[in-house]
C-alpha positions as CSV (number, residue, x, y, z in Angstrom):
1,M,227.3,146.0,148.7
2,R,224.7,143.8,147.0
3,F,221.2,143.3,148.3
4,T,219.4,140.1,147.3
5,G,216.2,138.4,148.2
6,N,212.7,139.6,149.1
7,I,211.3,140.0,152.6
8,D,207.8,141.0,153.7
9,A,207.1,143.6,156.4
10,K,204.3,145.9,157.5
11,T,204.1,149.6,157.9
12,D,202.5,151.0,161.0
13,E,199.9,153.8,161.1
14,K,202.6,156.4,161.0
15,G,204.3,154.9,158.0
16,R,207.2,153.4,159.9
17,V,208.6,150.0,158.8
18,F,211.4,147.8,160.0
19,I,214.2,147.4,157.5
20,P,214.6,143.6,157.3
21,A,217.4,142.4,159.5
22,A,219.5,140.9,156.6
23,F,219.5,144.3,154.8
24,R,220.0,146.3,158.0
25,K,223.1,144.1,158.8
26,Q,224.6,144.8,155.4
27,L,223.9,148.6,155.8
28,Q,225.6,148.5,159.3
29,Q,228.6,146.6,158.0
30,A,229.1,149.2,155.3
31,N,229.3,152.0,158.0
32,L,226.3,153.6,156.3
33,E,226.2,157.4,156.5
34,G,222.6,157.8,155.4
35,L,219.8,156.6,153.1
36,I,218.0,158.3,150.2
37,L,214.4,157.4,149.3
38,R,212.7,158.2,146.1
39,K,209.9,156.8,143.9
40,D,211.2,154.5,141.2
41,I,211.3,156.1,137.7
42,F,209.9,152.9,136.0
43,Q,207.8,151.0,138.4
44,Q,205.2,151.9,141.1
45,C,207.5,151.2,144.0
46,L,210.0,153.1,146.2
47,V,213.8,152.7,146.0
48,L,216.1,153.0,149.1
49,Y,219.7,153.9,148.2
50,P,222.7,153.9,150.5
51,E,224.0,157.5,150.3
52,S,227.2,156.4,148.6
53,V,225.2,154.7,145.8
54,W,223.0,157.7,145.5
55,D,226.0,160.1,145.3
56,A,227.5,158.0,142.5
57,M,224.3,158.0,140.5
58,V,223.9,161.8,140.8
59,D,227.6,162.2,139.9
60,A,227.0,160.2,136.7
61,I,224.0,162.3,135.8
62,V,225.9,165.5,136.4
63,Q,228.8,164.3,134.2
64,R,226.4,163.7,131.4
65,T,224.4,166.9,131.8
66,N,225.4,170.1,130.0
67,P,224.4,173.0,132.1
68,F,223.0,174.7,129.0
69,D,220.8,171.7,128.0
70,S,217.3,172.4,129.3
71,K,216.1,168.8,128.9
72,G,219.1,167.4,130.7
73,R,218.7,170.0,133.5
74,A,215.0,169.1,133.8
75,A,215.8,165.4,134.1
76,M,218.4,166.1,136.7
77,R,216.0,168.4,138.6
78,G,213.2,165.8,138.5
79,F,215.5,163.0,139.6
80,V,217.0,164.8,142.7
81,A,213.9,166.7,143.6
82,G,212.0,163.5,144.0
83,A,214.4,162.2,146.6
84,E,214.5,162.6,150.4
85,R,217.2,161.7,153.0
86,I,215.9,159.4,155.7
87,G,217.4,157.8,158.7
88,I,217.1,154.5,160.6
89,D,215.8,154.9,164.1
90,G,217.1,153.1,167.2
91,N,214.6,150.3,166.6
92,G,215.8,149.6,163.0
93,R,212.8,151.4,161.4
94,I,212.5,154.0,158.7
95,L,209.7,156.5,158.4
96,I,208.3,156.6,154.9
97,P,206.6,160.0,154.2
98,R,202.9,159.8,153.4
99,R,203.4,161.1,149.8
100,Y,205.7,158.2,149.1
101,L,203.3,155.7,150.6
102,E,200.6,157.1,148.4
103,S,202.7,157.2,145.2
104,A,203.6,153.5,145.6
105,D,200.1,152.5,146.8
106,I,201.5,151.1,150.0
107,Q,198.9,150.6,152.7
108,G,200.3,148.2,155.3
109,E,201.9,145.2,153.8
110,V,205.1,145.8,151.9
111,R,207.8,143.7,150.3
112,F,211.5,144.7,150.4
113,I,213.3,143.4,147.2
114,G,217.1,143.5,147.1
115,M,218.1,145.0,143.7
116,D,221.9,144.9,143.7
117,D,223.1,148.1,145.3
118,S,219.6,149.4,146.3
119,I,216.4,148.1,147.9
120,E,213.0,148.4,146.4
121,I,209.9,148.8,148.6
122,W,206.7,147.5,147.0
123,N,203.0,147.2,147.8
124,R,203.1,143.4,148.7
125,Q,200.3,142.4,146.3
126,K,201.9,144.3,143.4
127,A,205.2,142.6,144.1
128,D,203.5,139.2,144.2
129,N,202.0,140.0,140.8
130,L,205.3,141.0,139.4
131,L,207.3,138.1,140.8
132,N,204.8,135.3,140.1
133,N,205.3,135.3,136.4
134,P,208.3,133.1,135.6
135,E,207.7,133.3,131.8
136,N,208.3,137.1,131.8
137,L,211.6,136.5,133.7
138,A,212.8,133.8,131.3
139,E,211.9,136.0,128.3
140,S,213.6,139.1,129.7
141,L,216.8,137.2,130.6
142,E,216.8,135.5,127.2
143,C,216.6,138.8,125.4
144,L,219.2,140.4,127.7
145,M,221.8,137.6,127.7
146,N,221.4,136.2,124.1
147,P,223.0,138.7,121.7
148,N,221.7,136.7,118.7
149,N,218.1,137.2,119.9
150,N,218.3,141.0,119.3
151,E,219.1,140.6,115.6
152,S,216.1,140.9,113.2
């Protein structure tokens, strides 16, 4: 499952938001069991994971974490404790808990951004600022894709 594109939406006063139809259709076609929501570890946004993707990520962390490594256990704890299982209601909406809305500075207008096997949920203005800088994209892709560029 690969999510692509970006779609604007609005949260209501209770924190409910419609999952964009294109993303919802993909989730339905995959016979989705559930969704996991957590704050992103790098950016001020939320990440929505299909349960199978979440489980694979947690499995990867578990495989790399020695049960007697306190830093590894703390990282694992912080990662899974910051997540919450959520569902899609009959109208195609999810309820974003208030603490997540506050941590991502979401107050109404949001942008859903497809990020391969997950979906990011951004404050729309912050997403605009992030996406409206093509020079950063070009520079990042050049560094990532050009192995000679990393030599100094």
